[in-house]
Every structure is written in structure tokens, then in C-alpha cells.
N, C-alpha and C positions, 0 to 999 in steps of 0.2 A: 625613603622607606620602601622596603620590599614587601610585596603582597603575594601570598601564595594563592594561586587559582586552583580550581578543581574541588574535589570532595573534601580536601583538608584545609580549605580556606577558612580563616577565622570568621566567626559570626558573633555579633553581640548577644543574640538570643541562643546561641548554641544549637542552631537548627540546620546544620549542613546535612548532606545526604548520609554521611557517616553517623552523625548523631541520631538521625531518624531511624536508620537501620539498627543501631545499637539499642534504641528504646524499644523497637518492635521485638527484637530478640529477647529483651528482658521482660517481656510480657505487658508492656505499657500499651495503652490504647493509642493507635496512630491513625490519623485521618488523612486520606489521600483524595485529592480532587481529580485524579486521573481516571483511567478505565480500570474497572475491577477485574479480578482474576476470572470470574465466570464469563464475563463478556469477552475477554481475551481468548479463553479456551474455546468457546463456541465459535468465535470468529475464525480462529486458526483451523478448526475442524471444517467449517464451511468452506474456507478458502481452498483447502486441500481437495475437498470433494469437487468443488467447482473446476479445479484444474485437471481432474480426472477426465472430465468431458471437454473442457475448453483449454487445450494445451497452451502454455505461455508462448508468446512469439518473441523473436529477437529481430532487431533491425540494426544493420551496420551503420545506418545514417543517424542513429540516436547517440549523440555524444555524451549523454548523461550517465551511461552505464558501461561497464566493462564487459564486452561480448566476446573477448578473445577466447575464453574457455567457456563454452556454452553448457558445460556439465558441472554440477557441484557434487563432489564425492563426500561420502560420510561412512562411518563405521556403524554397522547395524547394532552391535552389542559392545558397549564400552568395557571390555574386560581383557585380561591378559591373554586368554585363549584366542580371542578374536585377532589380537595383534600378531600372535604367533602363526596363525593360520591364514592371515590376509593374503599371502602370496601363494597359497596352495593352488595348483593348476586345475584341480578337479572342480568342475562346475563354473569355470570362468567363462565370461561372455565378452568377447572383444569385437570391435567393429572399426572400420576405417572411414575417416571423414577428412576431405581436403588433403589427402596424402598422409594423415597422421593416424596412428592406431590408438584407439581409446579402449580402456577397460571399463565397460559399463557396469558390470556387477560380478561378484563371486559369492561364495558362501557367507562371507563375513562383511564384505563391503558392497556398497551400491552407489549409484549416481543418479542425479535428477537433472532433468532438462530445466534450464533457467530462461527467463524472459519477462516480458511485461504484458499485462492484460489491461485493455482499456474498456471500461463499461461506462459509456456516455449516452445519456438519453437523447440529446439533440446537439449535433455539431455539424459543421460544414466538412465535406470530404477533404482529407489532407491533400494539399497541392492544388486545390481549386479556389478560385476567387470567391470570397464570401457573398458578394452581391449576385453571383451567377450560379451559386450552388444551393439547393434547398437544404434545410436542416434534416438530418437523418440520425437514427441511432448508430452508434459505432459498430463496425463489422463484428467485433467480439461479442456484441449483444445478440447477434442474429446469424451466427455462422451457419447453423442448420437448426432443424426443429428440436433435436435433443439438447443442443447447447442453449437455445432459447428457454427451454424448460429449466435447465440447470441454473441459468442466470436468474430466473424468476425465483427459484427456490433459494438461491444464495442471498438475494436481496431481502427476502422474507425472513430468512434465518438470522441475518445480521441486523435486522431492524432495531432491536434493543440497543445495540452499540451505536447505530446511526442516530437514534433519538438522543442518546447521551451527548454525542458530538454536536447535535443540533442545539441543545440547550447551552453548551459551552460557547458556541458561536453567537447565539442570540444575546448572551450576557456580555461578551467581550467586544463584539462588533455589531451593535444593534442596527445602525443605519445600513451597513452592508448586508446584514441578515435580511432585512425587509426587501432589498433589491433582489437578492438571490432567491428569496422565497417566491416572489412574484414571477421571476423567470422560470423557476422550477415548475410552478403550477402550470405555466403555459407550455413548457417543453417536455414534461414527464412522459416517459414511454412505459416503464414498468411501475405500476402504482404501489407495489409493496415497498418500494424505497420511499422513506419519509422526506428525503431532501435535507436541506435546501440546495446542496451542491448538485449540479447536473451530471458530474462525472466522478469516476473513481479510477485511479491507476493502481494496479497491484503489481508491485515489483517483486517478482518471485525468485528469491535466492540469488540476487545479483548484488555486486558492489555498486556503490553510488558515488560518482565522480562530481567534482564541483560544477555547478551549473545554475542557471536561472530558468524558470518556467515562463518564457516570454509571452506565451499565448494565453495565460491565465488572466481573468478579469478582476481579481482582487484577492482577498484573504483565502488562503489554502490551509487545510488541516492535514497534518501528517502524524502518523503513529506507526509503530512496528509490532510485529508478532513473531513468535518462534523462540527457539532455544539456541543461543549463540553467545559468544564473548566478544567484547569490543563494540564497535558500532556507535561511537559518540557522534553527536551532530555538530558540524562546524559551520559557523557563519562568518566567513572571512571579512566581509565588509564591517562587521562590528567587532572583529578581533576577539571572538569568544568561542569557546567549546562548551557544549552542554551535555550533561548526562542524558542519554536517550535510550531508555529501556522499555520493554513492553509495559504498557500502562501510562507512559508519559505521552502527552499530546502537545504539539506545537501548532499554533494558528498564527500565520504570518504572511507577509506579502512575498510569496515565492517568485513572483515575476520581477521584483525589484532587488531582492537580496540574493547574492550567491549563497549556496548551501551545499553541503556534502555530508556523507556518512563515512566515518572512519572505517578502516579495514576491520572485518569481522570474521570469525571462524565458527563453524557449526559445532555444537556440542554433541558428541557421539551418542547414538542410541535412538531407538524408535519407542515412542510411548505406548502404554497399554491400549490406547485408543487408536493406535496405528499411525500417529502423527510423526512424520520424519523431521529431522532437525534442520536448522538453518534459519536465516532471517528473511522475513516477508515484510516489505515496506508497503504502506498504504497512503495514498494521496487522494484527498477529497478536494475537487476543484470545479470551477465553472469557467469555460472558455470565454474570453472577452467578446469574440464575435457572436457567440450564442447569446450572451447577456444583452448585446446591442440589438440583435435580430428579434429577440423575444420581448423587448421593452414595450409595454402598453398592450400586449396581446392578452386575449381572454384565456381563462383556464382551459387546459387541454387543447389549445390552439394547434400545436404541432401534430397531435394525433388526428385532429378533425380536419386538417387541411393537407395532410401528407407532407408536412414540413413547409407549407406555403405554396404547394403546387396546385392544389385543388380548392374549390369553393368550400367555405366553412360548412361542415355537416352538423346540423342541430339534432 
């Protein structure tokens, strides 16, 4: 017997993605356990503002993402006139990088820098042995005074979304939630973040290649933001492909399961709020070494000991 996978797969209850979308279009009440549109819109706005101050970084050593082309191009206005004038030489801005000439922007098209931002309250410096390196906030949290302020603003602005993810985690992984919560209370740096994950990785406008997150301590939550086509989630170990659109949330063992995001393309146009197109991945995680180092520690331990370097300040 053949079985069709994907949105057209048969269902006893008739509740495939296609069925649900058709019901919503017909005016029926549809309930969704994912992230609602208001949370997504606010999170996307806050993430773009954050990256105005804290530019995303790229690392050639990170095999999880395609860094070959570090710019994402998009059309400012999705209309016929924009396509006809996209190659007009007036107002063009080119630059050379590694011997290649890039067109950064013109009147109708623009480019964005891509990369990954790590906001982690407490982890060991990359490349250092965990037993010899104190816990510290990630460099992206504290690049300079302006960035530190922007990070605090971002974490406060996205707090409602983080609280929603917290409740999802608490219900679906209760034992892991309690361990993560205790570690977060001990390691928190910016208290506007409700936790319980110690870290967030923001994948800004990058393709995501097959990988495992081998340094994670347990369940990881992932979700995406933005305007794009494509971008399904692949879990090769399970031989499945999942719909993965803004609003969908996956909480799984990302250190054990290989996962990837299918190729995606930005949908042209800039929103009235000034939001540029493209896909923004979000990964909420806790490093395994941080989880181990913070086990049994008092609340705010990392803050009050400078990551274990100084005596506990009461």
C-alpha cells in the first residue's frame, strides 16, 4: 500500500494542514497551539532592531550554515517597475570582497548581511576546557555598552513569546524543565529573560544545513520568523519532513537528531513597519557544560561569583 506524505497525506479526521487552512479560509474557528501572529510580528521587529546594533557574525568553522554568500539579496518593492529598473546603474552601490564584486544595493534591490547571533547568559568560552574556564555571558551579549542595552531591550520585548515557549516546554518535558529552570536561576545574566533556556541562537537570513547540536544539554526549542517560501524541517534519522512555518514550534533533542531546513527564498518587499524579508531561525538551548556547572548552585550564583571566580556576594 502506498502512503502519501506531506500536506496531502490522508487523515481519518481530515485534519491535514490543507484541511485546516481550508477551514480557516471558509471562516471556521481554528485553534492553533503554536505562536500567535502578534507574538511573531513583535519578535521579528525586535530581532531586526537588535541586529541594527548587534550585527550578525559569520564563522567559517560553523558547518551548520552556508556562509559562502554572506549577503541575502531581496527586492524592495515586488512590482513590475522594480524588476524593470533593478539593473539601472543610477544609485548602485558595489563593493569588492575576497576578489569578488558584490552589488550591495540600488534603487530597487538591497542586500543584508547574514550570520548568527548567540545570546547566552552563562557558558564557557569556546575552545577552552570547561573545568578551567569560568562561566561568562556570550560575547554577543556584551560587545559594548550600546549592544548590552539593545540585548536587554530585546529580551524584555520578546518576553511574552519566551513565556509561551516556557509553558510549552513545561508541559511537554516536565522533568527537563525543572533541571533547566534551576540552572537558569543560577546562571541568569539579564533578568528580563524568563528562561528556562540559558541561550538563544538567532540564525539571521541563512540557509541551515544538516547537523546536530552536539553541545546542547537536552531539549531545544526552535521556531522561525519572517516572510519566505520553502524552509521545511528535515529530520533524516526519522525519515520525515515537517511543515515548518512561522508559528510552528519544535521541541526536540537537537544534540541527538540530525536536522536541517530546506532551501528557502525571501518574499520580496519591505513591510510598512520597515521589516525586510527573509527567514530568521531561532534556537532556544542550554549548553550541557553550563547545565553541569550550575547544578546545585544558588539563584544568581553566576552573577554573584563572576562565574565562579570570586567569593559569593550576598
